[in-house]
PAVOFI-706051 format. One line per 5 residues: number of its first residue (from 1); for each residue x, y, z of C-alpha. Coordinates in nm, 3 decimals, decimal comma, padded with zeros to 5 digits. Example, Ala and Ser with C-alpha at 12.3 -4.5 7.8 and 13.67 -1.06 7.14 Angstrom:
BEGIN
1	01,230:-00,450:00,780  01,367:-00,106:00,714
This chain:
BEGIN
1	10,942:03,884:09,852  11,038:03,517:09,855  11,108:03,233:09,618  10,775:03,095:09,485  10,655:02,752:09,589
6	10,535:02,674:09,237  10,625:02,799:08,890  10,404:02,719:08,595  10,628:02,704:08,290  10,437:02,790:07,972
11	10,583:02,652:07,645  10,489:02,886:07,363  10,608:03,060:07,052  10,574:03,427:06,972  10,477:03,423:06,608
16	10,532:03,736:06,401  10,300:03,666:06,111  10,512:03,884:05,885  10,812:04,097:05,970  11,167:04,086:05,832
21	11,036:03,824:05,589  10,699:03,845:05,411  10,397:03,646:05,523  10,428:03,337:05,306  10,795:03,280:05,393
26	10,715:03,303:05,762  10,421:03,066:05,710  10,652:02,798:05,573  10,841:02,813:05,903  10,517:02,814:06,103
31	10,391:02,498:05,935  10,717:02,315:06,000  10,721:02,427:06,364  10,361:02,329:06,436  10,396:01,995:06,255
36	10,673:01,915:06,500  10,487:02,045:06,806  10,162:01,865:06,725  10,343:01,539:06,654  10,502:01,557:06,999
41	10,174:01,643:07,166  10,004:01,347:07,004  10,268:01,112:07,145  10,308:01,266:07,492  10,001:01,381:07,691
46	10,226:01,583:07,923  10,309:01,831:07,647  10,148:02,176:07,660  10,159:02,462:07,415  10,026:02,819:07,398
51	09,990:02,955:07,048  10,067:03,322:07,106  09,718:03,453:07,179  09,623:03,494:06,812  09,404:03,267:06,605
56	09,572:03,386:06,285  09,853:03,137:06,344  09,598:02,854:06,358  09,426:02,976:06,041  09,754:03,008:05,856
61	09,853:02,657:05,958  09,521:02,484:05,887  09,497:02,643:05,543  09,806:02,436:05,456  09,728:02,137:05,683
66	09,346:02,108:05,681  09,379:01,739:05,774  09,513:01,845:06,117  09,198:02,033:06,217  09,047:01,755:06,427
71	09,374:01,710:06,615  09,386:02,083:06,688  09,026:02,077:06,812  09,097:01,777:07,035  09,404:01,947:07,187
76	09,214:02,269:07,253  08,921:02,086:07,412  09,158:01,886:07,627  09,310:02,208:07,758  09,657:02,121:07,630
81	09,665:02,376:07,346  09,569:02,738:07,423  09,444:02,952:07,132  09,293:03,299:07,101  09,148:03,526:07,226
86	09,270:03,764:06,952  09,235:03,706:06,583  09,574:03,872:06,544  09,824:04,041:06,775  09,773:04,403:06,687
91	09,941:04,737:06,734  09,692:04,911:06,962  09,777:05,270:06,865  09,773:05,233:06,486  09,418:05,111:06,433
96	09,080:05,234:06,550  08,909:05,128:06,870  08,644:04,957:06,660  08,911:04,757:06,477  09,037:04,636:06,816
101	08,687:04,528:06,918  08,627:04,342:06,591  08,965:04,172:06,625  08,877:04,042:06,972  08,521:03,958:06,873
106	08,637:03,754:06,577  08,916:03,581:06,766  08,684:03,475:07,049  08,408:03,356:06,817  08,637:03,155:06,593
111	08,833:03,012:06,886  08,503:02,886:07,025  08,465:02,682:06,708  08,794:02,511:06,789  08,702:02,431:07,147
116	08,734:02,762:07,331  08,955:03,069:07,362  09,221:03,128:07,623  09,038:03,351:07,876  09,308:03,615:07,907
121	09,392:03,932:07,719  09,740:03,824:07,615  09,933:04,127:07,486  10,294:04,006:07,474  10,474:04,231:07,229
126	10,266:04,540:07,155  10,461:04,865:07,158  10,265:05,009:07,449  09,899:04,973:07,542  09,595:05,198:07,501
131	09,408:05,347:07,795  09,078:05,171:07,723  09,214:04,818:07,689  09,095:04,715:08,041  08,739:04,820:07,953
136	08,758:04,640:07,617  08,882:04,317:07,778  08,627:04,332:08,059  08,349:04,409:07,809  08,437:04,086:07,628
141	08,430:03,887:07,951  08,806:03,867:08,009  08,914:03,932:08,368  09,291:03,910:08,311  09,553:04,083:08,098
146	09,910:03,967:08,049  10,176:04,197:07,905  10,536:04,314:07,895  10,598:04,658:07,747  10,488:04,996:07,880
151	10,463:04,913:08,251  10,571:05,212:08,466  10,863:05,199:08,707  10,640:05,227:09,013  10,504:04,875:08,956
156	10,713:04,636:09,167  10,485:04,332:09,181  10,399:04,076:08,917  10,030:04,172:08,923  09,858:04,509:08,930
161	09,511:04,650:08,873  09,506:04,812:08,531  09,226:05,065:08,524  09,060:05,220:08,222  08,953:05,587:08,228
166	08,595:05,484:08,318  08,715:05,295:08,627  08,694:04,942:08,484  08,992:04,738:08,606  09,136:04,400:08,515
171	09,398:04,197:08,696  09,713:04,237:08,490  10,013:04,008:08,494  10,345:04,172:08,418  10,602:03,940:08,260
176	10,938:04,060:08,400  11,198:04,005:08,130  10,932:03,965:07,864  10,748:03,680:07,698  11,075:03,484:07,682
181	11,185:03,521:08,045  11,242:03,143:08,067  11,349:03,093:07,704  11,687:02,933:07,780  11,565:02,719:08,067
186	11,608:02,383:07,891  11,865:02,458:07,622  12,123:02,244:07,806  12,008:01,947:08,014  12,311:01,978:08,241
191	12,221:02,337:08,332  11,848:02,303:08,392  11,879:02,298:08,774  12,103:02,603:08,782  11,882:02,798:08,545
196	11,565:02,690:08,724  11,711:02,816:09,054  11,803:03,148:08,894  11,455:03,172:08,740  11,290:03,108:09,076
201	11,502:03,377:09,240  11,430:03,631:08,964  11,056:03,571:08,964  11,048:03,565:09,342  11,155:03,927:09,350
206	10,820:04,017:09,190  10,612:03,809:09,431  10,467:04,012:09,719  10,466:03,877:10,073  10,165:03,662:10,148
211	10,111:03,564:09,784  10,125:03,185:09,769  09,978:03,136:09,420  10,195:02,996:09,139  10,405:03,236:08,936
216	10,438:03,249:08,560  10,747:03,164:08,352  10,726:03,205:07,975  10,928:02,934:07,805  10,950:03,043:07,444
221	11,089:03,290:07,193  11,021:03,432:06,850  10,945:03,162:06,592  11,081:02,882:06,813  10,945:02,555:06,949
226	11,011:02,422:07,302  11,258:02,140:07,361  11,107:01,798:07,278  11,215:01,658:07,615  11,075:01,953:07,814
231	10,840:01,741:08,032  11,122:01,509:08,138  11,375:01,788:08,196  11,129:01,986:08,403  11,020:01,683:08,606
236	11,385:01,614:08,694  11,465:01,975:08,783  11,532:02,036:09,150  11,489:02,375:09,315  11,470:02,394:09,691
241	11,115:02,476:09,796  10,989:02,530:09,441  10,800:02,297:09,211  10,810:02,355:08,835  10,543:02,218:08,604
246	10,433:02,264:08,247  10,105:02,438:08,171  09,927:02,655:07,920  09,871:03,022:07,984  09,505:02,936:08,045
251	09,605:02,682:08,309  09,823:02,938:08,481  09,547:03,199:08,504  09,308:02,936:08,640  09,529:02,943:08,952
256	09,507:03,323:08,992  09,233:03,531:09,154  09,025:03,736:08,914  08,965:04,027:09,151  09,194:04,328:09,188
261	09,152:04,387:09,559  09,472:04,502:09,723  09,670:04,531:09,400  09,857:04,848:09,308  09,652:05,055:09,061
266	09,778:05,187:08,728  09,532:05,400:08,533  09,526:05,470:08,162  09,766:05,396:07,882  10,092:05,210:07,932
271	10,366:05,390:07,739  10,650:05,399:07,990  11,002:05,314:07,870  11,102:05,220:08,226  11,110:04,841:08,194
276	11,129:04,780:07,819  11,159:04,974:07,497  10,830:05,066:07,330  10,986:05,161:06,994  10,781:05,478:06,934
281	10,928:05,546:06,588  10,684:05,294:06,438  10,411:05,559:06,471  10,570:05,774:06,198  10,764:05,538:05,971
286	10,602:05,454:05,633  10,332:05,712:05,691  10,141:05,604:05,380  10,042:05,281:05,562  09,890:05,480:05,849
291	09,714:05,700:05,595  09,573:05,396:05,417  09,462:05,237:05,746  09,278:05,553:05,852  09,105:05,586:05,517
296	09,000:05,221:05,491  08,874:05,209:05,850  08,659:05,519:05,803  08,527:05,387:05,475  08,413:05,060:05,631
301	08,317:05,175:05,983  08,146:05,504:05,914  08,016:05,473:05,558  07,970:05,118:05,431  07,842:04,948:05,748
306	07,598:05,224:05,847  07,465:05,256:05,492  07,399:04,882:05,475  07,259:04,857:05,829  07,018:05,151:05,800
311	06,903:05,026:05,458  06,855:04,676:05,608  07,055:04,546:05,314  07,198:04,207:05,413  07,317:04,127:05,061
316	07,648:04,308:05,116  07,743:04,148:05,447  08,000:03,918:05,293  08,177:04,216:05,138  08,189:04,381:05,480
321	08,325:04,062:05,638  08,602:04,048:05,379  08,686:04,412:05,441  08,715:04,349:05,814  08,939:04,049:05,752
326	09,185:04,270:05,567  09,165:04,552:05,821  09,230:04,316:06,111  09,515:04,141:05,930  09,677:04,478:05,853
331	09,659:04,586:06,220  09,924:04,330:06,318  10,205:04,476:06,531  10,466:04,416:06,263  10,238:04,510:05,972
336	10,077:04,855:05,985  10,369:04,960:06,203  10,589:04,956:05,892  10,881:04,801:06,083  10,914:04,502:05,851
341	11,088:04,443:05,522  10,977:04,624:05,208  10,789:04,317:05,081  10,584:04,305:05,401  10,497:04,674:05,371
346	10,382:04,626:05,012  10,157:04,336:05,113  10,006:04,541:05,396  09,944:04,828:05,156  09,764:04,592:04,918
351	09,542:04,457:05,199  09,444:04,805:05,306  09,371:04,903:04,946  09,143:04,598:04,916  08,964:04,685:05,240
356	08,902:05,035:05,109  08,785:04,899:04,773  08,543:04,661:04,943  08,405:04,947:05,151  08,365:05,160:04,839
361	08,192:04,874:04,659  07,936:04,845:04,940  07,879:05,221:04,940  07,834:05,223:04,564  07,591:04,931:04,567
366	07,375:05,045:04,857  07,396:05,409:04,754  07,287:05,329:04,399  06,985:05,140:04,531  06,889:05,438:04,746
371	06,949:05,684:04,461  06,716:05,491:04,230  06,433:05,718:04,360  06,623:06,037:04,272  06,592:06,194:03,924
376	06,899:06,148:03,716  06,988:06,516:03,712  06,998:06,515:04,093  07,198:06,366:04,376  07,125:06,180:04,695
381	07,358:06,299:04,973  07,433:06,078:05,276  07,545:06,222:05,609  07,771:05,975:05,796  07,756:06,172:06,121
386	07,487:06,112:06,389  07,389:06,480:06,413  07,216:06,704:06,159  07,453:06,936:05,978  07,483:07,184:05,696
391	07,778:07,053:05,500  07,968:07,138:05,185  07,918:06,881:04,909  08,100:06,871:04,577  07,872:06,772:04,288
396	07,909:06,735:03,913  07,604:06,899:03,752  07,490:06,997:03,403  07,535:07,373:03,381  07,542:07,600:03,074
401	07,871:07,784:03,042  07,710:08,130:03,051  07,473:08,058:03,339  07,489:08,099:03,713  07,460:07,806:03,946
406	07,162:07,707:04,158  07,042:07,390:04,322  06,717:07,314:04,497  06,614:07,068:04,767  06,298:06,859:04,790
411	06,100:07,156:04,927  06,206:07,376:04,636  06,431:07,591:04,851  06,741:07,729:04,681  07,065:07,573:04,802
416	07,370:07,797:04,822  07,626:07,693:04,561  07,958:07,796:04,405  08,116:07,690:04,075  08,458:07,538:04,135
421	08,545:07,416:03,787  08,386:07,374:03,444  08,436:07,072:03,221  08,540:07,089:02,857  08,249:07,074:02,617
426	08,441:07,007:02,295  08,585:06,657:02,347  08,702:06,607:01,987  08,724:06,809:01,665  08,912:06,610:01,402
431	08,937:06,612:01,024  09,005:06,271:00,873  08,974:06,081:00,546  08,639:05,925:00,467  08,806:05,586:00,504
436	08,852:05,663:00,875  08,479:05,694:00,951  08,429:05,320:01,027  08,696:05,349:01,296  08,512:05,647:01,446
441	08,185:05,452:01,459  08,366:05,156:01,613  08,434:05,375:01,918  08,062:05,379:01,990  07,958:05,098:02,226
446	07,583:05,083:02,242  07,521:05,451:02,310  07,846:05,510:02,505  08,114:05,733:02,357  08,415:05,874:02,544
451	08,268:05,770:02,878  07,934:05,946:02,826  07,614:05,861:02,638  07,496:05,992:02,303  07,195:06,224:02,333
456	07,183:06,343:01,970  07,375:06,330:01,644  07,374:06,498:01,305  07,530:06,463:00,959  07,580:06,785:00,761
461	07,633:06,717:00,393  07,705:07,081:00,320  08,032:07,089:00,510  08,086:06,711:00,561  08,055:06,726:00,939
466	07,949:06,446:01,172  07,854:06,568:01,521  07,778:06,363:01,831  07,629:06,525:02,138  07,695:06,340:02,463
471	07,588:06,370:02,825  07,569:06,157:03,138  07,237:06,005:03,023  07,172:05,939:02,656  06,886:05,864:02,419
476	06,766:05,503:02,467  06,652:05,496:02,103  06,998:05,571:01,964  07,126:05,314:01,713  07,467:05,355:01,548
481	07,331:05,186:01,236  07,122:05,499:01,171  07,445:05,700:01,162  07,599:05,459:00,911  07,296:05,492:00,684
486	07,303:05,871:00,706  07,672:05,882:00,616  07,613:05,648:00,322  07,337:05,878:00,196  07,549:06,190:00,236
491	07,734:06,137:-00,088  08,105:06,128:-00,158  08,335:06,350:00,051  08,706:06,291:00,063  08,740:06,426:00,416
496	08,505:06,451:00,712  08,507:06,668:01,020  08,408:06,471:01,331  08,300:06,663:01,642  08,207:06,527:01,984
501	08,035:06,786:02,199  07,952:06,728:02,565  07,672:06,894:02,753  07,824:07,173:02,964  07,895:07,054:03,317
506	08,055:07,203:03,622  08,191:07,094:03,957  07,984:07,277:04,214  08,019:07,323:04,588  07,683:07,331:04,762
511	07,580:07,381:05,125  07,326:07,106:05,189  07,115:07,058:05,501  07,151:06,695:05,603  06,962:06,496:05,867
516	07,146:06,277:06,119  07,288:05,962:05,957  07,033:06,029:05,689  06,991:06,154:05,337  06,871:06,455:05,141
521	06,839:06,513:04,768  06,923:06,816:04,553  06,907:06,899:04,182  06,981:07,191:03,947  06,693:07,435:03,893
526	06,597:07,673:03,616  06,859:07,943:03,571  06,930:08,212:03,657  06,749:08,226:03,994  06,848:08,439:04,289
531	07,162:08,311:04,458  07,108:08,095:04,763  07,178:08,247:05,103  07,526:08,189:05,250  07,506:08,215:05,631
536	07,876:08,289:05,677  08,027:08,376:05,338  08,397:08,323:05,281  08,589:08,622:05,144  08,940:08,651:05,007
541	09,133:08,978:05,024  09,490:08,951:04,903  09,643:08,670:05,109  09,370:08,678:05,376  09,068:08,448:05,402
546	08,780:08,515:05,643  08,449:08,336:05,699  08,338:08,530:06,006  08,436:08,242:06,235  08,805:08,222:06,148
551	09,049:08,459:05,982  09,355:08,312:05,806  09,636:08,537:05,687  09,934:08,410:05,486  10,259:08,569:05,605
556	10,559:08,653:05,388  10,736:08,332:05,496  10,435:08,117:05,402  10,320:08,050:05,757  09,969:08,138:05,872
561	09,822:08,372:06,127  09,494:08,240:06,270  09,252:08,458:06,464  08,898:08,413:06,593  08,624:08,661:06,692
566	08,658:08,557:07,058  09,020:08,668:07,077  09,235:08,364:07,002  09,528:08,459:06,781  09,850:08,286:06,682
571	10,125:08,348:06,426  10,365:08,116:06,247  10,130:07,821:06,202  10,252:07,570:05,944  10,626:07,622:05,960
576	10,798:07,330:05,783  11,109:07,191:05,955  11,332:06,934:05,785  11,599:06,757:05,992  11,816:06,448:05,964
581	11,716:06,100:06,085  11,985:05,833:06,107  11,762:05,597:06,304  11,558:05,303:06,183  11,198:05,190:06,156
586	11,169:05,160:06,534  11,338:05,472:06,668  11,415:05,821:06,543  11,777:05,939:06,583  11,910:06,280:06,479
591	12,264:06,305:06,341  12,521:06,434:06,588  12,575:06,728:06,355  12,223:06,793:06,232  12,123:07,055:05,978
596	11,772:07,187:06,031  11,606:07,362:05,738  11,302:07,571:05,829  11,326:07,883:05,613  11,207:07,876:05,252
601	11,414:08,031:04,976  11,104:08,161:04,797  10,730:08,187:04,872  10,429:08,257:04,654  10,055:08,237:04,711
606	09,800:08,139:04,447  09,425:08,188:04,494  09,235:07,888:04,356  08,881:07,967:04,475  08,762:08,290:04,633
611	08,428:08,205:04,793  08,157:08,257:04,895  08,118:07,893:05,008  08,478:07,782:04,995  08,807:07,962:04,950
616	09,128:07,783:04,855  09,480:07,924:04,849  09,799:07,740:04,758  10,103:07,851:04,954  10,407:07,738:04,754
621	10,741:07,733:04,940  11,076:07,638:04,791  11,349:07,477:05,005  11,684:07,305:04,960  11,699:06,992:05,174
626	12,012:06,776:05,225  11,989:06,480:04,991  12,071:06,223:05,258  12,279:06,156:05,568  12,609:05,994:05,651
631	12,514:05,755:05,931  12,872:05,669:06,026  12,988:06,031:06,026  12,674:06,146:06,205  12,604:06,432:05,967
636	12,376:06,523:05,678  12,484:06,520:05,316  12,660:06,816:05,156  12,447:06,788:04,843  12,103:06,947:04,855
641	11,783:06,880:04,663  11,546:07,162:04,562  11,207:07,077:04,715  10,876:07,255:04,664  10,623:07,223:04,945
646	10,269:07,323:04,856  10,030:07,386:05,143  09,669:07,405:05,026  09,473:07,626:05,263  09,096:07,573:05,254
651	08,835:07,766:05,450  08,466:07,675:05,421  08,154:07,861:05,514  08,037:07,775:05,865  08,356:07,596:05,975
656	08,569:07,712:06,269  08,881:07,537:06,141  09,115:07,569:05,846  09,185:07,264:05,632  09,547:07,208:05,526
661	09,691:06,972:05,269  10,072:06,960:05,262  10,229:06,804:04,952  10,587:06,765:04,833  10,796:06,536:04,615
666	11,038:06,363:04,854  11,371:06,316:04,677  11,584:06,295:04,992  11,682:06,012:05,227  11,732:05,978:05,602
671	11,531:06,275:05,724  11,225:06,380:05,918  10,981:06,653:05,810  10,753:06,812:06,068  10,479:07,075:06,062
676	10,517:07,317:06,351  10,224:07,501:06,504  10,297:07,763:06,771  10,037:07,764:07,048  09,842:08,072:07,162
681	09,953:07,986:07,517  10,237:07,761:07,635  10,114:07,418:07,744  10,248:07,153:07,979  09,984:06,900:07,871
686	09,852:06,771:07,541  09,522:06,590:07,487  09,521:06,324:07,217  09,218:06,131:07,092  09,241:05,768:06,989
691	09,089:05,425:07,055  08,781:05,538:07,258  08,969:05,785:07,481  09,129:06,126:07,503  09,460:06,091:07,685
696	09,647:06,366:07,869  10,025:06,361:07,824  10,304:06,584:07,951  10,627:06,721:07,811  10,837:06,415:07,892
701	10,822:06,037:07,899  10,942:05,796:08,166  11,268:05,622:08,072  11,497:05,351:08,196  11,430:05,052:07,972
706	11,701:05,071:07,709  11,593:05,359:07,489  11,590:05,736:07,523  11,231:05,830:07,612  11,146:06,092:07,351
711	10,810:06,261:07,420  10,669:06,179:07,075  10,319:06,036:07,105  10,041:05,897:06,884  09,705:06,060:06,813
716	09,427:05,942:06,583  09,133:06,185:06,591  09,287:06,504:06,722  09,556:06,648:06,945  09,494:06,968:07,140
721	09,710:07,190:07,360  09,715:07,543:07,490  09,636:07,760:07,790  09,448:08,065:07,918  09,512:08,273:07,604
726	09,377:08,001:07,378  09,453:07,659:07,238  09,495:07,478:06,908  09,348:07,144:06,807  09,494:06,958:06,511
731	09,221:06,744:06,355  09,346:06,422:06,195  09,235:06,155:05,950  09,502:05,897:06,037  09,724:05,783:06,324
736	09,989:06,052:06,354  10,296:06,128:06,564  10,319:06,458:06,750  10,531:06,630:07,013  10,506:06,940:07,231
741	10,834:07,122:07,168  11,008:07,440:07,280  10,897:07,392:07,643  10,535:07,354:07,538  10,524:07,658:07,310
746	10,483:07,463:06,985  10,307:07,154:06,862  10,505:06,956:06,604  10,329:06,702:06,380  10,540:06,454:06,183
751	10,466:06,461:05,809  10,740:06,221:05,699  11,009:06,005:05,854  11,233:05,855:05,586  11,478:05,582:05,692
756	11,675:05,307:05,519  11,711:05,026:05,775  11,463:04,794:05,945  11,684:04,808:06,257  12,033:04,934:06,324
761	12,268:04,729:06,538  12,415:05,052:06,672  12,155:05,316:06,752  12,226:05,637:06,939  11,895:05,631:07,127
766	11,849:05,255:07,186  12,073:05,007:07,367  12,016:04,699:07,152  11,886:04,605:06,808  11,510:04,582:06,770
771	11,540:04,339:06,480  11,778:04,235:06,205  11,985:04,501:06,030  11,821:04,482:05,689  11,803:04,757:05,425
776	11,456:04,896:05,361  11,499:05,132:05,066  11,122:05,175:05,017  11,096:05,312:05,372  11,273:05,623:05,241
781	10,928:05,705:05,099  11,051:05,864:04,778  10,793:06,035:04,559  10,496:06,262:04,615  10,377:06,266:04,977
786	10,053:06,428:05,087  09,926:06,480:05,441  09,589:06,634:05,528  09,484:06,783:05,860  09,290:07,078:05,999
791	09,369:07,337:06,264  09,107:07,466:06,509  09,184:07,759:06,742  08,961:07,764:07,052  08,916:07,897:07,403
796	08,857:07,691:07,714  08,879:07,318:07,778  08,880:07,086:07,476  08,570:06,896:07,595  08,371:07,219:07,628
801	08,487:07,392:07,310  08,336:07,169:07,042  08,660:06,994:06,948  08,491:06,653:06,926  08,214:06,785:06,702
806	08,466:06,960:06,476  08,671:06,640:06,452  08,361:06,439:06,362  08,267:06,685:06,087  08,621:06,708:05,948
811	08,681:06,334:05,936  08,347:06,242:05,778  08,255:06,425:05,458  07,908:06,367:05,310  07,879:06,109:05,035
816	07,688:06,187:04,714  07,522:05,937:04,478  07,392:06,038:04,133  07,023:05,975:04,075  06,905:05,731:03,811
821	06,526:05,789:03,793  06,350:05,977:03,514  06,381:06,357:03,527  06,008:06,388:03,589  06,039:06,211:03,925
826	06,026:06,455:04,219  06,305:06,468:04,473  06,247:06,244:04,776  06,205:06,419:05,110  06,497:06,424:05,355
831	06,508:06,118:05,580  06,669:06,075:05,921  06,855:05,749:05,965  06,968:05,756:06,327  07,041:06,047:06,560
836	07,271:06,038:06,861  07,300:06,336:07,092  07,451:06,413:07,430  07,749:06,611:07,561  08,070:06,430:07,467
841	07,890:06,126:07,321  08,068:05,984:07,016  07,935:05,722:06,775  08,195:05,467:06,660  07,989:05,196:06,490
846	07,652:05,125:06,328  07,604:04,772:06,207  07,346:04,500:06,154  07,346:04,235:06,427  07,104:03,949:06,357
851	06,830:04,178:06,236  06,883:04,449:06,496  07,072:04,773:06,440  07,367:04,782:06,679  07,539:05,107:06,772
856	07,852:05,162:06,976  07,875:05,482:07,179  08,163:05,628:07,379  08,138:05,900:07,642  08,440:06,099:07,525
861	08,420:06,334:07,820  08,566:06,358:08,171  08,217:06,401:08,319  07,915:06,172:08,327  07,667:06,231:08,049
866	07,350:06,100:07,886  07,326:05,966:07,533  07,000:06,032:07,349  06,921:05,789:07,067  06,645:05,863:06,819
871	06,548:05,686:06,499  06,238:05,646:06,285  06,041:05,335:06,377  06,228:05,274:06,703  06,035:04,991:06,869
876	06,276:04,864:07,130  06,630:04,888:07,263  06,863:04,668:07,465  07,203:04,704:07,627  07,455:04,452:07,492
881	07,807:04,359:07,589  08,104:04,438:07,369  08,055:04,113:07,177  07,692:04,190:07,094  07,528:03,956:07,344
886	07,199:04,127:07,436  07,129:04,221:07,795  06,866:04,427:07,974  06,605:04,619:07,776  06,616:04,998:07,769
891	06,307:05,213:07,799  06,179:05,393:07,492  06,039:05,722:07,622  05,705:05,872:07,524  05,880:06,102:07,278
896	06,022:05,796:07,100  06,383:05,824:07,213  06,615:05,621:07,433  06,805:05,805:07,706  07,111:05,617:07,821
901	07,305:05,749:08,124  07,678:05,700:08,067  07,968:05,738:08,305  08,268:05,935:08,185  08,467:05,739:07,923
906	08,219:05,451:07,917  08,195:05,235:07,603  07,833:05,129:07,552  07,681:04,891:07,298  07,309:04,926:07,226
911	07,090:04,720:06,996  06,781:04,877:06,837  06,473:04,729:06,679  06,416:04,947:06,373  06,248:04,690:06,150
């Protein structure tokens, strides 16, 4: 490799939108920086600037300086200012694949309004890169990627072919030394020549023989502007045989070939520590943010958008747009990661809460419109999955206290049901002076009283008793003035008894047959009928639960034994291990003298529900955990806190997995809590789902870049591991950290990582600080912490054992809407919304796109497959690119379905005419 003949020096800033200071404080600095940069650019046409690949910085600036918009547009159109293609620089592992697509889609579209996006997938500071990023970039029309972290040691050239699991590859530029590899080039005018020569030599080592194209030098740093005299200093720089010139990142890539012929190939995710730290501790710090992200994304992606799209309800689109704005903003690589200051984390939490609220609002609005055809004693139940299913639904129904429970569907068939809880019927029974009656009547608002509606009332003069009867739906003719008149006519009584009696209600679990992405209705029927059939009833015997598909036994130490009819068995599932953590928000670090606590001091089991549809047991374990850690001494605290960990074990009829909810009140600092699951067979490979792929990982990670490469990895949908005697899959609702431990004999899932510093200057497992050493007391995550997951034992390969289908069912519970029509209205018939079938085919999005229904499908399988799409009224179908631009039409077969061949791991976007 030789010194390059030309170096394109790219002035830029890497802008952390929020990090060790909250958003608005960073924005003040951004405005001042860009004011200065744009003033220079207006006075000197030689100036160039690349604004970090994210349009968010432009938005944040123009909201304060709207008068600068035309100047920004002129600079972008002139090719002197490079913006986009992202809306925000995200963390790729802590948001969904769909969130990544929407981020890119929005950034490209909005950059076009400013004059055009930089045509390169710029990924400067993400903490590793997902396997499907090449396919995502190529699907959006981007032929280049440019990145720093995660590149494996075997890459020794500045460019390589980065290949997604489906075979799609993009030319990828590695920035040796990072996005600031030329940051100090012009700090001192007297040293520019020396530093330019050194830069040319360093970059030349990454330039293969025969490559005569310019090489890239990134002249910038975090939150910094280039030197004002950069054009003059660079023009005067002298390096033998090498020319240096200013350019944008877009101008640099215009000099590079777009093909990948002859380049070394790297396939899949980039999570190597060989050339830079990837700071894997961000996956598990401030776990409540990851939990909130997972919940809000599912609410918007799999409930609100499909409900609105299949109902052709455009009135809620603005709510959905606002929800996506907050989800995308929260995905920033210093936001959902939790590696910022406490104020930043609180702002991110608020954004995610708003996204979830907006999604709920859309569900409520569209669901209520659909439920207007259902009688008010019934429910409309929506299935968010693209396959028909029989699913457990929890409903609140009117049910006499001495009666059994029964529901019926639209065909009059009895629906299997189980009473879980009964509401109080006597809401108030007070004796008060007659002078207090006006205050009682003042509590009545229209016909509402205590959150319900008045159905009847009575005044008994014999015993001076006023009684209100309330229910969910009241008497439209009720008028509180009639009550006043009756009380006035009742004569004089010094004291009155006031009773408020509610109609008896119960929380019921029902097994409801649901069509694909469709709806079915149920209602209570005359009692007592014969009980509905339960295909696989759940039974509880002592501390053992069995539904015919899975047997769960609670051991004396509170762990679980799982066994299946086909011979998979494993003991010790759910062992809780608490250990010290003297690291920071970026990297875990155990104390030198750690104290691991994994044995409870006491265990008890409480049966909450005993079937036949659902059985619930609470396993209560008591521990004493060290109250903190002495970072300097490298040991845990002598004092211990009593801690009760409650694991709720839930087994449902027809499900092959056990649902777990682990809850405890965290009153300790500087520690990590993990859930350990022994495997039926030792494993040397785990399979983790996330961001449109299932990635295989081993027992170790490649190191060399300044941090100890711990084999802790992220998963979003599930993680599975095992061998010939069986495997376990852990089904997830949020991005989660896991590790194969004990030489592949156990799977450990992190429940909590509590730390007190943003970054530590001295870290046992990292060579240098990852940020400022700032206290983050809220990252200790004090208070009640709850984590939910499910465990599925299985035989065979994950892609042949129904793991994807189980994950889909676990993550997406049905949604029920109370009816509002008159009780005489019959139940509407079940209705299919949209069905998707095919081995390994996953649905990730259903949305409205300019009057068409757009679906995104992923072949989550290592073999080629065919997706089958079916929907009522399907008139036409088209392939589209990732950005929704329609392409070739697809044939609608004689049976009314679309069959789409898909290569393994392909992401496909299809638009349907369902109008």
